[in-house]
N, CA, C and O atoms as a CHARMM CRD file, in Angstrom:
* protein
*
  312
    1    1 UNK  N     40.12500  11.08200  63.66100 PROA 1      0.00000
    2    1 UNK  CA    38.70400  10.83500  63.77700 PROA 1      0.00000
    3    1 UNK  C     38.37500   9.39600  63.38800 PROA 1      0.00000
    4    1 UNK  O     37.53800   8.75000  64.01700 PROA 1      0.00000
    5    2 UNK  N     39.03300   8.90800  62.36000 PROA 2      0.00000
    6    2 UNK  CA    38.75700   7.55600  61.88200 PROA 2      0.00000
    7    2 UNK  C     39.06200   6.51100  62.95300 PROA 2      0.00000
    8    2 UNK  O     38.29200   5.56700  63.12900 PROA 2      0.00000
    9    3 UNK  N     40.18000   6.66800  63.67300 PROA 3      0.00000
   10    3 UNK  CA    40.54700   5.70900  64.70700 PROA 3      0.00000
   11    3 UNK  C     39.58400   5.73900  65.88700 PROA 3      0.00000
   12    3 UNK  O     39.34900   4.71200  66.52300 PROA 3      0.00000
   13    4 UNK  N     39.03800   6.88600  66.17700 PROA 4      0.00000
   14    4 UNK  CA    38.14700   6.97600  67.32900 PROA 4      0.00000
   15    4 UNK  C     36.82100   6.24500  67.10800 PROA 4      0.00000
   16    4 UNK  O     36.10700   5.96900  68.07300 PROA 4      0.00000
   17    5 UNK  N     36.48700   5.93500  65.88300 PROA 5      0.00000
   18    5 UNK  CA    35.24400   5.21900  65.58500 PROA 5      0.00000
   19    5 UNK  C     35.48700   3.76400  65.18100 PROA 5      0.00000
   20    5 UNK  O     34.57100   3.08800  64.71400 PROA 5      0.00000
   21    6 UNK  N     36.70700   3.28800  65.35800 PROA 6      0.00000
   22    6 UNK  CA    37.06800   1.93800  64.92300 PROA 6      0.00000
   23    6 UNK  C     36.27400   0.85100  65.64600 PROA 6      0.00000
   24    6 UNK  O     36.09700  -0.23800  65.10000 PROA 6      0.00000
   25    7 UNK  N     35.79500   1.12000  66.85300 PROA 7      0.00000
   26    7 UNK  CA    35.07100   0.08600  67.59200 PROA 7      0.00000
   27    7 UNK  C     33.76100  -0.30400  66.92400 PROA 7      0.00000
   28    7 UNK  O     33.22200  -1.37000  67.21700 PROA 7      0.00000
   29    8 UNK  N     33.24100   0.52600  66.04100 PROA 8      0.00000
   30    8 UNK  CA    32.01300   0.16400  65.33000 PROA 8      0.00000
   31    8 UNK  C     32.23900  -0.97300  64.33200 PROA 8      0.00000
   32    8 UNK  O     31.27200  -1.56000  63.84600 PROA 8      0.00000
   33    9 UNK  N     33.49500  -1.29400  64.01800 PROA 9      0.00000
   34    9 UNK  CA    33.80500  -2.38100  63.08700 PROA 9      0.00000
   35    9 UNK  C     33.60200  -3.75300  63.72700 PROA 9      0.00000
   36    9 UNK  O     33.54800  -4.75600  63.01600 PROA 9      0.00000
   37   10 UNK  N     33.48800  -3.81700  65.04700 PROA 10     0.00000
   38   10 UNK  CA    33.28300  -5.07600  65.75100 PROA 10     0.00000
   39   10 UNK  C     31.78100  -5.31600  65.90300 PROA 10     0.00000
   40   10 UNK  O     31.14500  -4.67200  66.73700 PROA 10     0.00000
   41   11 UNK  N     31.20300  -6.22000  65.12400 PROA 11     0.00000
   42   11 UNK  CA    29.74700  -6.39600  65.12900 PROA 11     0.00000
   43   11 UNK  C     29.19200  -7.02400  66.40100 PROA 11     0.00000
   44   11 UNK  O     28.05000  -6.74700  66.76900 PROA 11     0.00000
   45   12 UNK  N     29.97300  -7.86800  67.08600 PROA 12     0.00000
   46   12 UNK  CA    29.44600  -8.59400  68.24000 PROA 12     0.00000
   47   12 UNK  C     29.52200  -7.80900  69.54600 PROA 12     0.00000
   48   12 UNK  O     29.05200  -8.28600  70.57900 PROA 12     0.00000
   49   13 UNK  N     30.10000  -6.62500  69.51500 PROA 13     0.00000
   50   13 UNK  CA    30.28900  -5.86900  70.74200 PROA 13     0.00000
   51   13 UNK  C     29.22300  -4.79400  70.90100 PROA 13     0.00000
   52   13 UNK  O     28.71600  -4.24000  69.92500 PROA 13     0.00000
   53   14 UNK  N     28.91100  -4.52800  72.11700 PROA 14     0.00000
   54   14 UNK  CA    28.00100  -3.43600  72.42600 PROA 14     0.00000
   55   14 UNK  C     28.81500  -2.14300  72.38900 PROA 14     0.00000
   56   14 UNK  O     29.71600  -1.96100  73.20700 PROA 14     0.00000
   57   15 UNK  N     28.51900  -1.26800  71.47900 PROA 15     0.00000
   58   15 UNK  CA    29.30600  -0.03900  71.28700 PROA 15     0.00000
   59   15 UNK  C     29.33200   0.81700  72.54800 PROA 15     0.00000
   60   15 UNK  O     30.30200   1.53800  72.78400 PROA 15     0.00000
   61   16 UNK  N     28.28900   0.74800  73.35500 PROA 16     0.00000
   62   16 UNK  CA    28.26800   1.54700  74.58400 PROA 16     0.00000
   63   16 UNK  C     29.34600   1.09600  75.55600 PROA 16     0.00000
   64   16 UNK  O     29.89100   1.91300  76.29700 PROA 16     0.00000
   65   17 UNK  N     29.66000  -0.19700  75.56200 PROA 17     0.00000
   66   17 UNK  CA    30.67600  -0.70000  76.48300 PROA 17     0.00000
   67   17 UNK  C     32.06300  -0.20300  76.12000 PROA 17     0.00000
   68   17 UNK  O     32.84100   0.16000  77.00300 PROA 17     0.00000
   69   18 UNK  N     32.38100  -0.18100  74.84600 PROA 18     0.00000
   70   18 UNK  CA    33.73800   0.21200  74.47000 PROA 18     0.00000
   71   18 UNK  C     33.90100   1.70600  74.30800 PROA 18     0.00000
   72   18 UNK  O     35.01000   2.21700  74.46000 PROA 18     0.00000
   73   19 UNK  N     32.85400   2.41100  74.00900 PROA 19     0.00000
   74   19 UNK  CA    32.99800   3.85400  73.83500 PROA 19     0.00000
   75   19 UNK  C     32.98500   4.58400  75.17500 PROA 19     0.00000
   76   19 UNK  O     33.30000   5.77200  75.23900 PROA 19     0.00000
   77   20 UNK  N     32.63000   3.89300  76.21900 PROA 20     0.00000
   78   20 UNK  CA    32.57100   4.49000  77.54800 PROA 20     0.00000
   79   20 UNK  C     33.93500   4.44700  78.22300 PROA 20     0.00000
   80   20 UNK  O     34.74100   3.55900  77.94600 PROA 20     0.00000
   81   21 UNK  N     34.19100   5.39700  79.10100 PROA 21     0.00000
   82   21 UNK  CA    35.44000   5.41200  79.85600 PROA 21     0.00000
   83   21 UNK  C     35.23000   4.89700  81.27500 PROA 21     0.00000
   84   21 UNK  O     36.09600   5.07300  82.13200 PROA 21     0.00000
   85   22 UNK  N     34.09400   4.26500  81.52700 PROA 22     0.00000
   86   22 UNK  CA    33.78700   3.80700  82.87600 PROA 22     0.00000
   87   22 UNK  C     34.82800   2.83600  83.41900 PROA 22     0.00000
   88   22 UNK  O     35.18700   2.91400  84.59400 PROA 22     0.00000
   89   23 UNK  N     35.31400   1.93200  82.59300 PROA 23     0.00000
   90   23 UNK  CA    36.32300   0.97800  83.06500 PROA 23     0.00000
   91   23 UNK  C     37.58900   1.70000  83.49300 PROA 23     0.00000
   92   23 UNK  O     38.15800   1.39600  84.54200 PROA 23     0.00000
   93   24 UNK  N     38.02600   2.64800  82.69200 PROA 24     0.00000
   94   24 UNK  CA    39.24000   3.39900  82.99800 PROA 24     0.00000
   95   24 UNK  C     39.05600   4.26300  84.24400 PROA 24     0.00000
   96   24 UNK  O     39.95800   4.35800  85.07600 PROA 24     0.00000
   97   25 UNK  N     37.90900   4.88000  84.36800 PROA 25     0.00000
   98   25 UNK  CA    37.63000   5.69400  85.54700 PROA 25     0.00000
   99   25 UNK  C     37.61000   4.83100  86.80200 PROA 25     0.00000
  100   25 UNK  O     38.12600   5.24100  87.84200 PROA 25     0.00000
  101   26 UNK  N     37.02900   3.65900  86.71900 PROA 26     0.00000
  102   26 UNK  CA    36.98700   2.74900  87.86900 PROA 26     0.00000
  103   26 UNK  C     38.39200   2.30100  88.25100 PROA 26     0.00000
  104   26 UNK  O     38.72100   2.22400  89.43400 PROA 26     0.00000
  105   27 UNK  N     39.21400   2.00900  87.26000 PROA 27     0.00000
  106   27 UNK  CA    40.59300   1.59700  87.50900 PROA 27     0.00000
  107   27 UNK  C     41.37100   2.71400  88.20100 PROA 27     0.00000
  108   27 UNK  O     42.07400   2.46000  89.17900 PROA 27     0.00000
  109   28 UNK  N     41.25600   3.93300  87.71300 PROA 28     0.00000
  110   28 UNK  CA    41.94500   5.07100  88.33100 PROA 28     0.00000
  111   28 UNK  C     41.45500   5.32000  89.75000 PROA 28     0.00000
  112   28 UNK  O     42.25200   5.64400  90.63100 PROA 28     0.00000
  113   29 UNK  N     40.16600   5.17400  89.97900 PROA 29     0.00000
  114   29 UNK  CA    39.60600   5.37100  91.31500 PROA 29     0.00000
  115   29 UNK  C     40.16500   4.33800  92.28800 PROA 29     0.00000
  116   29 UNK  O     40.49500   4.67000  93.42600 PROA 29     0.00000
  117   30 UNK  N     40.27200   3.09600  91.84500 PROA 30     0.00000
  118   30 UNK  CA    40.80000   2.03800  92.70600 PROA 30     0.00000
  119   30 UNK  C     42.27400   2.27100  93.01500 PROA 30     0.00000
  120   30 UNK  O     42.70800   2.03100  94.14100 PROA 30     0.00000
  121   31 UNK  N     43.04500   2.73100  92.04600 PROA 31     0.00000
  122   31 UNK  CA    44.46400   3.03000  92.29100 PROA 31     0.00000
  123   31 UNK  C     44.58700   4.16400  93.30300 PROA 31     0.00000
  124   31 UNK  O     45.40800   4.08700  94.21700 PROA 31     0.00000
  125   32 UNK  N     43.78300   5.21200  93.15300 PROA 32     0.00000
  126   32 UNK  CA    43.80900   6.32000  94.12000 PROA 32     0.00000
  127   32 UNK  C     43.42600   5.83300  95.51400 PROA 32     0.00000
  128   32 UNK  O     44.02500   6.24400  96.50800 PROA 32     0.00000
  129   33 UNK  N     42.43000   4.95800  95.58100 PROA 33     0.00000
  130   33 UNK  CA    41.99800   4.43900  96.88500 PROA 33     0.00000
  131   33 UNK  C     43.11400   3.65500  97.55900 PROA 33     0.00000
  132   33 UNK  O     43.36900   3.82800  98.75100 PROA 33     0.00000
  133   34 UNK  N     43.77200   2.80100  96.80100 PROA 34     0.00000
  134   34 UNK  CA    44.83300   1.97500  97.37700 PROA 34     0.00000
  135   34 UNK  C     46.06100   2.78900  97.76700 PROA 34     0.00000
  136   34 UNK  O     46.71000   2.49200  98.76900 PROA 34     0.00000
  137   35 UNK  N     46.38000   3.80800  96.98500 PROA 35     0.00000
  138   35 UNK  CA    47.55300   4.61800  97.32400 PROA 35     0.00000
  139   35 UNK  C     47.26500   5.57000  98.48300 PROA 35     0.00000
  140   35 UNK  O     48.18200   5.91600  99.22900 PROA 35     0.00000
  141   36 UNK  N     46.02500   5.99600  98.65000 PROA 36     0.00000
  142   36 UNK  CA    45.71500   6.89600  99.76600 PROA 36     0.00000
  143   36 UNK  C     45.77600   6.16700 101.10300 PROA 36     0.00000
  144   36 UNK  O     46.00500   6.79700 102.13600 PROA 36     0.00000
  145   37 UNK  N     45.57600   4.86100 101.10200 PROA 37     0.00000
  146   37 UNK  CA    45.68600   4.07300 102.33000 PROA 37     0.00000
  147   37 UNK  C     47.11400   4.13200 102.85600 PROA 37     0.00000
  148   37 UNK  O     47.33400   4.23100 104.06300 PROA 37     0.00000
  149   38 UNK  N     48.08500   4.07100 101.94500 PROA 38     0.00000
  150   38 UNK  CA    49.49300   4.10900 102.34000 PROA 38     0.00000
  151   38 UNK  C     49.86900   5.51300 102.80000 PROA 38     0.00000
  152   38 UNK  O     50.60300   5.67200 103.77500 PROA 38     0.00000
  153   39 UNK  N     49.37700   6.51200 102.11600 PROA 39     0.00000
  154   39 UNK  CA    49.68400   7.89300 102.49300 PROA 39     0.00000
  155   39 UNK  C     50.96500   8.37800 101.85200 PROA 39     0.00000
  156   39 UNK  O     50.94300   8.91100 100.74300 PROA 39     0.00000
  157   40 UNK  N     52.08000   8.19900 102.53800 PROA 40     0.00000
  158   40 UNK  CA    53.37900   8.66600 102.03500 PROA 40     0.00000
  159   40 UNK  C     54.22500   7.45300 101.67800 PROA 40     0.00000
  160   40 UNK  O     54.42900   6.55700 102.49800 PROA 40     0.00000
  161   41 UNK  N     54.71000   7.43700 100.45000 PROA 41     0.00000
  162   41 UNK  CA    55.57200   6.35100  99.99400 PROA 41     0.00000
  163   41 UNK  C     57.02800   6.72600 100.24600 PROA 41     0.00000
  164   41 UNK  O     57.40600   7.88200 100.05400 PROA 41     0.00000
  165   42 UNK  N     57.85700   5.76500 100.67500 PROA 42     0.00000
  166   42 UNK  CA    59.26800   6.07500 100.94400 PROA 42     0.00000
  167   42 UNK  C     60.05600   6.45100  99.68300 PROA 42     0.00000
  168   42 UNK  O     61.01800   7.21500  99.75600 PROA 42     0.00000
  169   43 UNK  N     59.65100   5.91900  98.54200 PROA 43     0.00000
  170   43 UNK  CA    60.33200   6.25200  97.28400 PROA 43     0.00000
  171   43 UNK  C     59.39600   5.93600  96.11900 PROA 43     0.00000
  172   43 UNK  O     58.39500   5.24200  96.29600 PROA 43     0.00000
  173   44 UNK  N     59.71800   6.44300  94.92900 PROA 44     0.00000
  174   44 UNK  CA    58.84600   6.19700  93.76500 PROA 44     0.00000
  175   44 UNK  C     58.70400   4.71800  93.40800 PROA 44     0.00000
  176   44 UNK  O     57.66800   4.29800  92.89100 PROA 44     0.00000
  177   45 UNK  N     59.74100   3.93200  93.68300 PROA 45     0.00000
  178   45 UNK  CA    59.67300   2.50300  93.36000 PROA 45     0.00000
  179   45 UNK  C     58.59000   1.78400  94.16700 PROA 45     0.00000
  180   45 UNK  O     57.93000   0.88100  93.65300 PROA 45     0.00000
  181   46 UNK  N     58.40900   2.17400  95.40900 PROA 46     0.00000
  182   46 UNK  CA    57.37600   1.52100  96.22000 PROA 46     0.00000
  183   46 UNK  C     55.97900   1.85300  95.69400 PROA 46     0.00000
  184   46 UNK  O     55.09100   1.00100  95.71300 PROA 46     0.00000
  185   47 UNK  N     55.78400   3.07000  95.23000 PROA 47     0.00000
  186   47 UNK  CA    54.50500   3.45000  94.61700 PROA 47     0.00000
  187   47 UNK  C     54.27100   2.63700  93.35100 PROA 47     0.00000
  188   47 UNK  O     53.18600   2.09600  93.13400 PROA 47     0.00000
  189   48 UNK  N     55.29600   2.56000  92.52700 PROA 48     0.00000
  190   48 UNK  CA    55.19300   1.81000  91.27600 PROA 48     0.00000
  191   48 UNK  C     54.91200   0.33600  91.54400 PROA 48     0.00000
  192   48 UNK  O     54.13100  -0.28700  90.82400 PROA 48     0.00000
  193   49 UNK  N     55.54000  -0.22300  92.56800 PROA 49     0.00000
  194   49 UNK  CA    55.32600  -1.62500  92.91700 PROA 49     0.00000
  195   49 UNK  C     53.87300  -1.87200  93.33000 PROA 49     0.00000
  196   49 UNK  O     53.27100  -2.86400  92.91900 PROA 49     0.00000
  197   50 UNK  N     53.31500  -0.98100  94.13200 PROA 50     0.00000
  198   50 UNK  CA    51.92700  -1.13200  94.56800 PROA 50     0.00000
  199   50 UNK  C     50.96300  -1.05400  93.38400 PROA 50     0.00000
  200   50 UNK  O     50.06500  -1.88500  93.25500 PROA 50     0.00000
  201   51 UNK  N     51.15000  -0.06800  92.53300 PROA 51     0.00000
  202   51 UNK  CA    50.26200   0.10100  91.38500 PROA 51     0.00000
  203   51 UNK  C     50.41300  -1.06200  90.41200 PROA 51     0.00000
  204   51 UNK  O     49.41900  -1.56400  89.88900 PROA 51     0.00000
  205   52 UNK  N     51.64400  -1.49400  90.16600 PROA 52     0.00000
  206   52 UNK  CA    51.88800  -2.61200  89.25200 PROA 52     0.00000
  207   52 UNK  C     51.24600  -3.89400  89.77400 PROA 52     0.00000
  208   52 UNK  O     50.64800  -4.65000  89.00700 PROA 52     0.00000
  209   53 UNK  N     51.37000  -4.13500  91.06500 PROA 53     0.00000
  210   53 UNK  CA    50.75900  -5.32400  91.66100 PROA 53     0.00000
  211   53 UNK  C     49.24600  -5.30200  91.48100 PROA 53     0.00000
  212   53 UNK  O     48.63800  -6.31600  91.14100 PROA 53     0.00000
  213   54 UNK  N     48.64700  -4.14200  91.71200 PROA 54     0.00000
  214   54 UNK  CA    47.19800  -4.05100  91.52100 PROA 54     0.00000
  215   54 UNK  C     46.82100  -4.27000  90.06000 PROA 54     0.00000
  216   54 UNK  O     45.85500  -4.97700  89.77300 PROA 54     0.00000
  217   55 UNK  N     47.56600  -3.67700  89.13800 PROA 55     0.00000
  218   55 UNK  CA    47.24500  -3.83000  87.71800 PROA 55     0.00000
  219   55 UNK  C     47.38900  -5.27900  87.26200 PROA 55     0.00000
  220   55 UNK  O     46.61700  -5.74500  86.42400 PROA 55     0.00000
  221   56 UNK  N     48.37300  -5.99400  87.80900 PROA 56     0.00000
  222   56 UNK  CA    48.52100  -7.41200  87.47400 PROA 56     0.00000
  223   56 UNK  C     47.31700  -8.20300  87.99300 PROA 56     0.00000
  224   56 UNK  O     46.79400  -9.07500  87.29900 PROA 56     0.00000
  225   57 UNK  N     46.89100  -7.89500  89.19700 PROA 57     0.00000
  226   57 UNK  CA    45.71500  -8.55700  89.77700 PROA 57     0.00000
  227   57 UNK  C     44.46400  -8.24300  88.95400 PROA 57     0.00000
  228   57 UNK  O     43.64300  -9.12400  88.69600 PROA 57     0.00000
  229   58 UNK  N     44.33000  -7.00200  88.55500 PROA 58     0.00000
  230   58 UNK  CA    43.18900  -6.57400  87.74600 PROA 58     0.00000
  231   58 UNK  C     43.18700  -7.27700  86.39300 PROA 58     0.00000
  232   58 UNK  O     42.13000  -7.68500  85.91100 PROA 58     0.00000
  233   59 UNK  N     44.34900  -7.42000  85.77900 PROA 59     0.00000
  234   59 UNK  CA    44.46000  -8.08400  84.47600 PROA 59     0.00000
  235   59 UNK  C     44.06600  -9.55600  84.58000 PROA 59     0.00000
  236   59 UNK  O     43.42900 -10.09500  83.67500 PROA 59     0.00000
  237   60 UNK  N     44.44500 -10.20400  85.68000 PROA 60     0.00000
  238   60 UNK  CA    44.06300 -11.60200  85.87000 PROA 60     0.00000
  239   60 UNK  C     42.54500 -11.73600  85.99900 PROA 60     0.00000
  240   60 UNK  O     41.94500 -12.64000  85.41700 PROA 60     0.00000
  241   61 UNK  N     41.94100 -10.84800  86.75300 PROA 61     0.00000
  242   61 UNK  CA    40.48000 -10.88500  86.90500 PROA 61     0.00000
  243   61 UNK  C     39.78600 -10.61000  85.58200 PROA 61     0.00000
  244   61 UNK  O     38.78500 -11.24600  85.25300 PROA 61     0.00000
  245   62 UNK  N     40.32100  -9.66400  84.82900 PROA 62     0.00000
  246   62 UNK  CA    39.71200  -9.26800  83.56100 PROA 62     0.00000
  247   62 UNK  C     39.77900 -10.39500  82.53900 PROA 62     0.00000
  248   62 UNK  O     38.86100 -10.56400  81.73700 PROA 62     0.00000
  249   63 UNK  N     40.86500 -11.16600  82.56700 PROA 63     0.00000
  250   63 UNK  CA    41.01900 -12.23800  81.58500 PROA 63     0.00000
  251   63 UNK  C     40.26200 -13.50600  81.98000 PROA 63     0.00000
  252   63 UNK  O     40.22200 -14.46900  81.21300 PROA 63     0.00000
  253   64 UNK  N     39.67000 -13.51100  83.15800 PROA 64     0.00000
  254   64 UNK  CA    38.89200 -14.66600  83.60700 PROA 64     0.00000
  255   64 UNK  C     37.56900 -14.73200  82.85200 PROA 64     0.00000
  256   64 UNK  O     37.27300 -13.88200  82.01300 PROA 64     0.00000
  257   65 UNK  N     36.80000 -15.73200  83.15800 PROA 65     0.00000
  258   65 UNK  CA    35.54400 -15.94800  82.43000 PROA 65     0.00000
  259   65 UNK  C     34.52500 -14.83100  82.64100 PROA 65     0.00000
  260   65 UNK  O     33.64200 -14.64300  81.80300 PROA 65     0.00000
  261   66 UNK  N     34.62700 -14.09900  83.72500 PROA 66     0.00000
  262   66 UNK  CA    33.66700 -13.02600  83.96600 PROA 66     0.00000
  263   66 UNK  C     34.14100 -11.69200  83.39200 PROA 66     0.00000
  264   66 UNK  O     33.79800 -10.62900  83.90800 PROA 66     0.00000
  265   67 UNK  N     34.91600 -11.75700  82.34300 PROA 67     0.00000
  266   67 UNK  CA    35.49600 -10.56300  81.72800 PROA 67     0.00000
  267   67 UNK  C     34.42500  -9.64900  81.15200 PROA 67     0.00000
  268   67 UNK  O     33.35100 -10.09000  80.74200 PROA 67     0.00000
  269   68 UNK  N     34.74600  -8.38800  81.13500 PROA 68     0.00000
  270   68 UNK  CA    33.85100  -7.36100  80.59800 PROA 68     0.00000
  271   68 UNK  C     33.62400  -7.58000  79.10700 PROA 68     0.00000
  272   68 UNK  O     32.49600  -7.47900  78.62400 PROA 68     0.00000
  273   69 UNK  N     34.69700  -7.88000  78.38100 PROA 69     0.00000
  274   69 UNK  CA    34.62500  -8.21800  76.95500 PROA 69     0.00000
  275   69 UNK  C     35.37900  -9.52400  76.76700 PROA 69     0.00000
  276   69 UNK  O     36.52100  -9.64400  77.21000 PROA 69     0.00000
  277   70 UNK  N     34.77500 -10.48400  76.13300 PROA 70     0.00000
  278   70 UNK  CA    35.42400 -11.78200  75.96300 PROA 70     0.00000
  279   70 UNK  C     36.55100 -11.69800  74.93200 PROA 70     0.00000
  280   70 UNK  O     36.48400 -10.88300  74.01200 PROA 70     0.00000
  281   71 UNK  N     37.58800 -12.53400  75.07600 PROA 71     0.00000
  282   71 UNK  CA    38.68600 -12.53200  74.10000 PROA 71     0.00000
  283   71 UNK  C     38.21000 -12.84800  72.68000 PROA 71     0.00000
  284   71 UNK  O     38.76200 -12.32300  71.71300 PROA 71     0.00000
  285   72 UNK  N     37.19500 -13.69700  72.54900 PROA 72     0.00000
  286   72 UNK  CA    36.68000 -14.02700  71.22000 PROA 72     0.00000
  287   72 UNK  C     36.05400 -12.79500  70.55800 PROA 72     0.00000
  288   72 UNK  O     36.16800 -12.61500  69.34500 PROA 72     0.00000
  289   73 UNK  N     35.40900 -11.97200  71.33600 PROA 73     0.00000
  290   73 UNK  CA    34.77100 -10.77300  70.78100 PROA 73     0.00000
  291   73 UNK  C     35.79200  -9.73100  70.34700 PROA 73     0.00000
  292   73 UNK  O     35.49300  -8.86900  69.52100 PROA 73     0.00000
  293   74 UNK  N     37.00100  -9.81000  70.90400 PROA 74     0.00000
  294   74 UNK  CA    38.03100  -8.82500  70.57700 PROA 74     0.00000
  295   74 UNK  C     38.88700  -9.21600  69.38000 PROA 74     0.00000
  296   74 UNK  O     39.78000  -8.46500  68.98800 PROA 74     0.00000
  297   75 UNK  N     38.62800 -10.37300  68.79900 PROA 75     0.00000
  298   75 UNK  CA    39.36400 -10.77200  67.60300 PROA 75     0.00000
  299   75 UNK  C     39.07400  -9.78300  66.48700 PROA 75     0.00000
  300   75 UNK  O     38.06100  -9.08500  66.51300 PROA 75     0.00000
  301   76 UNK  N     39.96400  -9.72900  65.51300 PROA 76     0.00000
  302   76 UNK  CA    39.80400  -8.78900  64.39200 PROA 76     0.00000
  303   76 UNK  C     38.43400  -8.96400  63.74400 PROA 76     0.00000
  304   76 UNK  O     37.98100 -10.09000  63.53800 PROA 76     0.00000
  305   77 UNK  N     37.78100  -7.86400  63.42700 PROA 77     0.00000
  306   77 UNK  CA    36.44800  -7.97900  62.81400 PROA 77     0.00000
  307   77 UNK  C     36.53100  -8.62000  61.43700 PROA 77     0.00000
  308   77 UNK  O     37.51100  -8.44900  60.71200 PROA 77     0.00000
  309   78 UNK  N     35.50200  -9.34600  61.09800 PROA 78     0.00000
  310   78 UNK  CA    35.49900 -10.02800  59.79500 PROA 78     0.00000
  311   78 UNK  C     34.82500  -9.20300  58.73300 PROA 78     0.00000
  312   78 UNK  O     34.73700  -9.63200  57.58200 PROA 78     0.00000
Protein backbone atom coordinates (compact mmCIF):
# COMPACT_ATOMS: atom_id res chain seq x y z
CA UNK A 1 0.00 0.00 0.00
CA UNK A 2 2.82 2.38 0.86
CA UNK A 3 4.44 2.03 -2.58
CA UNK A 4 1.20 2.64 -4.41
CA UNK A 5 0.95 6.13 -2.88
CA UNK A 6 4.59 7.09 -3.43
CA UNK A 7 3.72 9.52 -6.23
CA UNK A 8 2.27 11.93 -3.67
CA UNK A 9 5.87 12.59 -2.50
CA UNK A 10 6.56 14.51 -5.73
CA UNK A 11 5.25 18.05 -5.07
CA UNK A 12 5.63 19.42 -8.62
CA UNK A 13 3.61 16.70 -10.32
CA UNK A 14 -0.08 16.54 -10.93
CA UNK A 15 -1.17 13.41 -9.05
CA UNK A 16 -3.91 12.74 -11.59
CA UNK A 17 -1.33 12.31 -14.34
CA UNK A 18 0.71 9.67 -12.56
CA UNK A 19 -2.07 7.81 -10.82
CA UNK A 20 -3.88 7.30 -14.11
CA UNK A 21 -3.26 4.34 -16.41
CA UNK A 22 -4.17 6.31 -19.52
CA UNK A 23 -0.60 6.36 -20.83
CA UNK A 24 -0.26 2.60 -20.45
CA UNK A 25 -3.65 1.95 -22.01
CA UNK A 26 -2.77 4.17 -24.97
CA UNK A 27 0.55 2.36 -25.42
CA UNK A 28 -1.14 -1.06 -25.38
CA UNK A 29 -3.80 0.12 -27.83
CA UNK A 30 -1.14 1.36 -30.26
CA UNK A 31 0.77 -1.94 -30.05
CA UNK A 32 -2.44 -3.88 -30.76
CA UNK A 33 -3.20 -1.58 -33.69
CA UNK A 34 0.24 -2.03 -35.23
CA UNK A 35 0.29 -5.80 -34.77
CA UNK A 36 -3.21 -6.26 -36.20
CA UNK A 37 -2.07 -4.60 -39.44
CA UNK A 38 0.47 -7.40 -39.92
CA UNK A 39 -2.02 -10.12 -39.01
CA UNK A 40 0.08 -13.28 -38.82
CA UNK A 41 3.73 -13.09 -37.83
CA UNK A 42 6.13 -15.70 -39.28
CA UNK A 43 7.80 -16.21 -35.89
CA UNK A 44 7.87 -14.71 -32.37
CA UNK A 45 11.05 -12.77 -33.15
CA UNK A 46 9.33 -10.74 -35.85
CA UNK A 47 6.56 -9.78 -33.41
CA UNK A 48 9.12 -8.82 -30.80
CA UNK A 49 11.06 -6.76 -33.36
CA UNK A 50 7.95 -4.80 -34.35
CA UNK A 51 6.93 -4.08 -30.76
CA UNK A 52 10.49 -3.20 -29.72
CA UNK A 53 10.86 -0.80 -32.64
CA UNK A 54 7.64 0.95 -31.69
CA UNK A 55 8.64 1.17 -28.02
CA UNK A 56 12.00 2.69 -28.98
CA UNK A 57 10.21 5.26 -31.13
CA UNK A 58 7.76 5.98 -28.31
CA UNK A 59 10.61 6.42 -25.80
CA UNK A 60 12.31 8.94 -28.08
CA UNK A 61 9.11 10.96 -28.40
CA UNK A 62 8.48 10.78 -24.67
CA UNK A 63 11.96 12.04 -23.81
CA UNK A 64 11.58 15.02 -26.15
CA UNK A 65 10.54 18.45 -24.97
CA UNK A 66 6.84 17.68 -25.36
CA UNK A 67 7.06 14.92 -22.76
CA UNK A 68 4.12 14.07 -20.56
CA UNK A 69 6.29 14.47 -17.45
CA UNK A 70 9.54 16.41 -17.62
CA UNK A 71 12.79 14.74 -16.48
CA UNK A 72 13.30 17.52 -13.92
CA UNK A 73 9.94 16.75 -12.33
CA UNK A 74 10.88 13.08 -12.00
CA UNK A 75 13.97 13.74 -9.90
CA UNK A 76 13.87 12.42 -6.34
CA UNK A 77 11.52 14.48 -4.18
CA UNK A 78 13.16 16.88 -1.78
